[in-house]
N, C-alpha and C positions, 0 to 999 in steps of 0.2 A: 902719345895715348895708346893704347892697343884694346883690342877686344877679344874675352873669351865666348868661344862656344861652349865649352863643358862646364856646368856650376855644380858639382857631386855635392858641395855642402849645402848649398839650396836646396838640392831634392831629398836630401837625407833630413835635414832640419829646417823646414819651410817655416817663415813667421806666423806667428800665433792669429787665426783671424780675429779682428775686433771690430765693433760697429763704428761705421765713419760718417763723419757729419760732412754732406756734400750740399753748399746752398747754391743755387742757379738762378739766373734770369735770362729770358729768351726773348729774341727779337720780336717786333710784331708779324714781320714776313719771314718766311721759311726760306733764306736765299740759297746760296752757295758755298757763302762765308764757313771756315772750320770753326768748330768748338773749340774755346780757350778755357783752359784749365788753370786757376790761379793757384799756387803753393806758397802758402806761408812759410817764414822763418820760426826758429826756435822761439818758445814762449808765446807765438802769436796763433790765432785761431781764424778760421775762414771770415771772421768781423770784419777782419781789416779791408777786405776787399768789397763786403756787403756796404761799407759806408759809402764809398765812391764809384770805385772802380767797375763793378759788376753790372749795376745798371747801366752806367754809361757805355762799358762795351756793348753790351745788348741794344742799346739805343744808336748804335753804330752798324748794327746787322750781323753781330756775331753772338750766337748762343754762348753763355758765360757761366764758368762753374768754379766754385772755390772750396776747396777741400781743407778740413782740419786734419792734421797728421795725428795717428794715435796719441793719447796722452794729451791732445790739445782740443781747445775749444769743446764741442760736446761730442766729440770721438770717444772711444772706448780705451779706458786707461790700459797704460802699458809701462810699468815703473822701470824695467829693464830692457826697454827696446834699446835699438842699434839704427845706425845708417841706411842698414841694409832693410830693416822693417820699414822704415820711412819710404824709400824708394820702392817697395814692394806696394804700399798704400797708393802711390803716386800711379804706377803703372796698373794695378787694378782698377782705380777708377778711371784712368782714362781708357784703356781697354772695353770699358762698359759704355763709353760715348757713340753715339750713333755714327760719327764719322772720325776719320783721323785729326788728331786733336794737336793745337799748339800748348807747350806747356810753357807756363810762366812761373819762376821760382823767385822768391824774394830772401834775402838775407841767406843763412845757412839753409832756408828751403832751395835756393839755388842750386846750392851743392847737392842737394837731394834730387832735385831734376837733374843736374849733369849725370847721376848715377842712374837716375831712371831712362836716360836717352840711351845708355846701351842695353836696354832691355825692353825698350818700345819704340817702333817707328814714327816718332814726331812728325807732324808737318813741318813744324819749325818750333824755336826755342827762343825764350828771354830771360836772359839771368839780370834780376833788378839788384842793385847794390850786392853784389854775389859775395858772401862769407864762405870762401872755397877751403877755409881752414890752414892748417900749418903754424907753425911756432913763430914766425915773423908776425903774420895777423894777430896771433894772440898775446904778442908782447904789445901791439899797437892799441889792441882794446884795453890791455891792462893798464897801458900809461894813462888812457883817457879817463877811465873810470875804474880805478883801482878797488874800491870800496865795492862797486857790484860785480867785479869779476874774480878778485882773488879768492873768494868763498867758493865759486864754482868749481876749482881745483881740488876741493875736499869735499865734494859732492853736492855742495848748495846750487840753486838754481841762478843762470846767469841773470843779472839785473841793469839792464841798460839805463841811462839814464834819461830824462826828457830831453836835456840838452844835447844828447846824442843822437835823439830819435828825430827831432823836428828843428826847424830852422826857428828864428825870433820872430818871422812873421806870424807863426799860429799862435793865436792866444794861449797864455799862459795856463787858463783854466781848461782848454780844450785838450791841452799837450796833457796834463795832469790826470784828466779824465781818460785820457787813451791807454796812459802809461799804467794806471792803474787795474787796467783789466787784462796785463800781461800776465801769461803761466809761465811754465818753466817746460823745458825738454827733458828727457831722462838723463842720468847721471852719466851713462855707459855712452850715450850719443854725444854729451858736451866734451867728453874726453877723448873721443875719436876726431875731435876737430883739430887737435893738437897734431895728429898723424893720421889724416883720411884716408893716404893711401893715392896710387897714380889712379888717376880716371881713365876709364874706359873709352873708347871712339863711340860716337854716335851711330845707331843703327841707321843706315840708309844717309846717313851725312846730311842731315837737316839744315838750312839756316839757322845760326845763332846769333843772337843779338845782347851785346852786353849793355845795359843802361845803368845810370848813376851820377852820384854829383861829387864835384871835387871838394865840398864842404861837408862831405860826409864825416863822422868822427868815429865811424866804427871800420867802414873801408875806404883806406884811404886811396889816392889817385894813383898811386903807382901799383896797387892792388886790381885796380878796374882796367888798368893798362894789361897788367900781366894775364887777365882773365880773357880779354879781348883778344889779346895775341895768341891766346891758346886755341882759339876757333878762328883764327885768320882773318880779324878785324879789327876796328878800333871803337871804344867804348861812345856810347850817346850821351853827352854831358847834359846835366841841369844844374847850373851854378845857383848857390845860395838855397839849395834845399837840404835836407837832412837825410838820415838814412831811411827812414819811413816814406817815402816818396808817395805812397798811395794814400796817407792820412794827412800829409804836409797842406799849407796854405795854397800851394799852387798844383794841386794834385791834377789837374786836366792837362796839365803841359805833357808830363811822361806818358799817360796812358793814351793822349791822342797821337804823340808821335810813335808809340809801338803798334797802334792800329794803323795809322798811314806806313809803317814799313810792312806790317801784315799786306794791305792791300796792294802794295806794289810788288810783293813776291809770288 
């Protein structure tokens, strides 16, 4: 990885401003813990964190925020947006928080967070079931769900299946309800996942934790190990869970482990 100081393209062509949906839950006492900013993946909005993790994080004493990337949830539409614009959204929201934030990205939102770390001096970062892109991961996703993945190569939205997102422990009715709420990312951003480019070094060298499940049908174990090695560690694994750990049946386990890690840091 490397870090660039000069970014003339970004200065000359800044991302278009949009209205951003940010949901939050604040702890009862104003302690010294840093704010935690959750960033959902493609097709997901801030709602995936407000179901369980947002209030749970606040209950543990951390101010908790969840962002919907542009074109997702209730944020403003941006049909031709790119990964750079998504990272810009994260940086802008993080910079507006009262203290140095912890960034938590899920799925392709983990790639967005990884890019944002080169522009924002985060307190720490957590990459949950990270989709960091590349052709190998694309083929892995395609093999697991060709009907929902192949059309995305031609401009349609990615459509992960319920079985890819959740474990068998989650009731089918609940999983279908969650899956029905999924939206889509921009076509340009989806194509960028095939060749996302080299990641720059995080500003200030914050600690980075990779979290996932060996049974994830979107991010294989080899990809979790590769992502963790990139940041000098090993992944924290939760066997038996699906890709959307924050919505799955045993959702408290990963968030409690993440918050325990932050408390020890």
